[in-house]
VEXDOTOR-921993 format. One record per residue (C-alpha): x, z, y. Coordinates in steps of 0.25 Angstrom, whole numbers, padded with zeros to 4 digits, always signed. Each point is the difference from the previous one (the first is absolute). Layout:
BEGIN
XZY
...
***
This chain:
BEGIN
+0067+0015+0173
-0001-0007-0013
-0012-0006-0008
-0001-0006-0014
-0011-0011-0002
-0002-0014-0003
+0004-0010+0012
-0003-0014+0003
+0006-0006+0012
-0009-0012+0005
+0005-0010+0010
-0011-0004+0009
+0006-0013+0002
-0002-0005-0014
-0014-0006+0002
+0006-0008+0011
+0009-0007-0011
-0012-0001-0010
+0006+0011-0008
-0006+0013-0005
+0006+0014-0004
+0001+0003-0014
-0010+0012+0002
+0008+0010-0009
+0007+0012+0005
+0014+0005-0006
+0003+0015-0002
+0008+0004+0012
+0006+0012+0008
-0003+0000+0015
+0009+0008+0010
-0001+0003+0015
+0013+0003+0006
+0011-0004+0010
+0009-0012+0000
+0010-0005+0009
-0004-0013+0006
+0012-0009+0001
-0005-0009+0011
-0003+0012+0010
+0010+0010-0007
-0012+0010+0001
-0006+0008-0011
-0015-0004-0002
-0010+0005-0010
-0003-0010-0011
-0009-0001-0012
+0008-0004-0013
-0006-0005-0012
+0008+0001-0013
-0005-0007-0013
+0006-0002-0014
+0005-0014+0004
+0005+0005+0014
+0005+0014-0002
+0008-0001+0013
-0013-0002+0007
-0006-0008+0012
-0001+0006+0013
-0011-0002+0011
+0001+0006+0014
-0012+0009+0004
+0001+0004+0014
-0010-0009+0008
-0001-0009-0012
-0012+0004-0007
-0012-0009+0004
-0011+0007-0009
-0002+0010-0011
-0011-0003-0010
-0005+0013-0007
-0014-0002-0005
+0004+0003-0014
+0011+0011+0003
-0008+0010-0009
+0003-0010-0012
+0014+0000+0003
+0000-0014+0007
+0004-0004+0014
+0006-0012+0008
+0010+0001+0011
+0000-0013+0009
+0013-0003+0007
+0003-0008+0012
+0014-0005-0003
+0001-0005-0011
-0014-0005-0001
-0003+0008-0013
-0010+0009-0006
+0005+0011-0008
-0011+0003-0011
+0001+0014-0006
-0008+0004-0013
+0001+0010-0011
+0005+0011+0009
-0003+0014+0000
-0011+0001+0011
+0006+0013+0006
+0014-0006+0000
-0005-0013+0006
-0007+0007+0011
+0013+0007+0004
+0008-0012-0001
-0009-0008+0009
+0000+0011+0010
+0015+0000+0001
-0001-0015+0002
-0010+0001+0011
+0010+0010+0007
+0012-0009-0002
-0008-0012+0006
-0004+0008+0012
+0015+0003+0002
-0003+0015-0002
+0012+0010+0000
+0008-0003-0012
+0003+0015-0002
-0015+0002-0003
+0000-0011-0011
+0002+0003-0014
+0011-0010-0002
+0007-0004-0012
+0014-0006-0003
-0001-0015-0002
+0008-0001-0013
-0002-0009-0012
-0009+0007-0011
+0002+0003-0014
-0006-0009-0011
-0009+0010-0005
-0006+0002+0014
-0006-0014+0000
-0005+0000-0015
-0014-0003-0003
-0009+0012+0001
+0000+0008-0012
-0013+0001-0007
+0003+0008-0012
+0008+0013-0002
+0002+0008-0013
+0007+0013+0000
+0001+0008-0013
+0012+0009+0003
+0001+0012+0010
+0014-0005+0004
-0006-0014+0004
-0010+0007+0009
+0002-0003+0015
+0002+0012+0008
+0006-0005+0013
-0007-0014+0001
-0014-0004+0000
-0008-0008-0010
+0000-0015+0003
-0013-0002+0009
-0004-0013-0007
-0001+0007-0014
-0013-0004-0008
+0004+0007-0013
+0007+0013-0001
+0004+0008-0012
+0007+0014+0001
+0001+0007-0013
+0008+0010-0007
+0005+0005+0014
-0006+0014-0001
-0009-0001+0013
-0008+0012+0002
-0008-0007+0011
-0003-0014+0005
+0011-0005+0010
-0007-0003+0013
+0009-0012+0003
-0007-0007-0012
-0013+0002+0008
+0005-0009+0012
+0001-0012-0010
-0013-0008+0005
+0002-0011-0009
+0001+0008-0013
-0009-0004-0011
+0005+0007-0012
+0006+0015+0001
+0006+0005-0013
+0004+0015+0001
-0001+0003-0015
+0009+0010-0007
+0002+0009+0012
-0004+0015+0003
-0010-0003+0011
-0011+0010+0001
-0008-0004+0012
-0004-0014+0006
+0000-0001+0015
-0013-0006+0006
+0009-0010+0007
+0001-0008-0012
-0014-0005+0003
+0006-0007+0013
+0008-0010-0009
-0011-0011+0003
+0006-0010-0010
+0002+0010-0012
-0007-0005-0013
+0008+0007-0011
+0004+0014+0000
+0008+0006-0012
+0002+0015+0000
+0001+0003-0015
+0009+0011-0005
+0000+0009+0012
-0006+0014+0003
-0012-0004+0008
-0011+0010+0000
-0011-0007+0009
-0004-0013+0005
-0005+0002+0014
-0013-0004+0006
+0007-0005+0012
+0007-0011-0009
-0014-0004-0006
-0005-0002+0014
+0012-0008+0006
+0003-0015+0000
+0003+0001-0015
-0015-0001-0001
+0002-0015+0003
+0013-0003-0006
+0004+0009-0012
-0002-0008-0013
+0009+0007-0010
+0002+0016+0000
+0009+0007-0011
-0002+0015+0001
+0004+0003-0015
+0009+0011-0004
-0003+0009+0011
-0007+0014+0002
-0013-0005+0005
-0012+0009-0004
-0011-0008+0008
-0002-0012+0009
-0008+0001+0013
-0014-0005+0001
+0005-0010+0011
+0009-0006-0011
-0010-0010-0003
+0001-0006+0014
+0012-0007-0005
-0009-0012-0004
+0011-0011-0001
+0006+0007-0012
+0002-0009-0012
+0010+0009-0008
+0000+0015-0001
+0009+0009-0008
-0003+0015-0002
+0007+0003-0013
+0007+0013-0003
-0006+0008+0011
-0009+0013-0001
-0013-0007+0005
-0012+0008-0004
-0010-0011+0005
+0000-0014+0006
-0005-0003+0014
-0016+0001+0000
-0002-0014+0006
+0010-0007-0009
-0010-0011-0002
+0002-0004+0015
+0014-0006-0004
-0007-0013-0003
+0013-0008+0000
+0007+0009-0010
+0004-0007-0013
+0011+0009-0006
-0002+0015-0001
+0009+0010-0008
-0002+0015+0000
+0006+0004-0013
+0005+0014-0003
-0008+0007+0010
-0010+0012-0001
-0013-0008+0001
-0011+0006-0007
-0010-0011+0004
-0002-0012+0009
-0008-0001+0013
-0013-0007-0001
+0004-0011+0010
+0010-0004-0011
-0010-0009-0006
+0001-0009+0012
+0014-0004-0002
+0004-0014-0006
+0014+0001-0005
+0009-0009-0008
+0008+0012-0006
-0003+0014-0001
+0009+0012-0006
-0005+0014-0001
+0007+0004-0012
+0004+0015-0002
-0011+0007+0008
-0008+0012-0005
-0013-0007+0001
-0012+0009-0004
-0010-0004-0010
-0013-0005+0006
-0013+0008-0004
-0013-0004+0007
-0005+0015-0002
+0012+0005+0007
-0003-0001+0015
+0002+0007+0014
-0013+0002+0007
+0000+0002+0015
-0015-0002+0004
-0008+0009+0008
-0015+0000+0002
-0005-0004+0010
+0011-0010+0004
+0006+0004+0013
-0004-0008+0013
+0015-0003+0002
+0001-0006-0014
-0012-0008+0002
+0005-0005+0013
+0014-0003-0006
-0006-0008-0011
-0009-0008+0009
+0012-0004+0009
+0008-0004-0013
-0012-0007-0007
-0004-0008+0013
+0015-0002+0003
-0003+0005+0015
+0013-0001+0008
+0006+0014+0003
+0012+0006+0006
+0005+0013+0006
-0005-0004+0013
-0014+0000-0005
-0001+0011-0011
+0009+0012-0003
+0014-0003-0005
-0003+0009-0013
-0012-0009-0003
+0009-0013+0001
+0009+0006-0010
-0011+0003-0009
-0006-0014+0001
+0014-0005-0003
-0001+0006-0014
-0015-0004-0003
-0002-0002-0014
-0009-0011-0007
-0010+0004-0010
-0003-0008-0012
-0013-0005+0007
+0008-0006+0011
-0003+0010+0011
+0010+0009+0007
+0001+0015-0001
+0010+0009+0008
+0001+0015-0003
-0011+0002-0009
+0001-0007-0014
+0002+0001-0015
+0014-0005-0005
+0004-0003-0014
+0010-0009-0007
-0003-0012-0008
+0009-0009-0008
+0004-0014+0004
+0008-0010-0007
+0011-0004+0010
-0001-0015-0004
-0012+0000+0009
+0009+0001+0013
+0013-0006-0005
+0004-0012-0008
+0012+0007-0007
+0000+0015-0003
+0011+0008-0005
-0005+0010-0010
-0005+0013+0005
+0005+0008-0011
+0008+0000-0013
-0012-0003-0008
-0002-0014+0006
-0012+0004+0009
-0003-0008+0012
-0012+0009+0005
+0001+0010+0011
-0010+0010+0007
-0006-0004+0013
-0007+0009+0009
-0015-0003+0001
-0010+0006+0011
-0015+0002+0001
-0008+0003+0012
-0011+0007-0007
-0004+0006-0013
-0009-0012-0003
+0012-0010+0001
+0008+0009-0009
-0012+0001-0010
-0002-0014+0000
+0015-0003-0003
+0000+0010-0012
-0013-0007-0006
+0007-0013+0001
+0013+0005-0006
-0008+0006-0011
-0008-0013-0003
+0013-0008+0000
+0006+0010-0010
-0012-0002-0009
+0001-0015+0000
***
């Protein structure tokens, strides 16, 4: 049984002499195994601690020699083993939580004098220098021949880049790296993302450009990425749409969607209130969602999209008279901001309300409306704008909704008067 972690051996007698421990652990390998006791000429079970300064290791007898285990923070990879003789506390930290639990279980069995054959014992030999190096934080692999096939990724990784390795799927070993903050899988052949990427609780940057992705799942949008993900690069893939739930990723600051096949952007894009950098160049966007007006960006790039020419008289009418009771009820819920959920109303109505549109008058409409496109200068939402076309334009069509004929007529009248002036 071996464990890699940071270790500090604290002598409990130091305060007696007015001294303090240095309070800092060293990288070490801990082993539990048999060792011949020269005094009694019997084999006993020992714990051996090897560090970079002491690779031959210091041994501590375990049988009947453990006074107490302190395991309040074992889920964080921390624990303390208090020995009777010598009077030291062995403080463990930065360990893999599961490995630490197994190691402590073996130490308990050894302390109680359990059958040695039932213990996962190791050979107590000096360790290699690389085994006691500081935990690796960053790893870059840009060649298939360097990709690890027989060993795992260092558990302590915070940044991992695996590019040009022709991966067709995400290696599940990467998803056990709980400290991972940046994952770069660019320039591979990945077609689908596992929902378990959402279990990487520290992930703030996800780079997936130049793959074969055809979708970004709802499960990822509803995972812990909602609270952590700040940078997302999905450029140069095969995406045709993003789910409505995509706008739950409200910590996003930088979003790259260039060179895909997107026909439209998420309906509630304006909910990404922290978004500052957005690029969706070279897609198939004909118009922008109405929520786009709510964005406050520093840089925006929409070059190379086939935007339609806005025409106030070119509209889609989805009104019926009289307005249905369901539509009236849905509008009331939206306008009065009444809380709702699948436990209160049918799930289908919840989905409809998630796509409620805002009329030019400020009121909501759901399934009955008039839709048209109006031209908007993109400098209204972004400090810097990459030209929309080769003609030097910075205007783009944005969807506009109206809840009634009267609102639509009033908009046309106002537009006409502005044109006369």
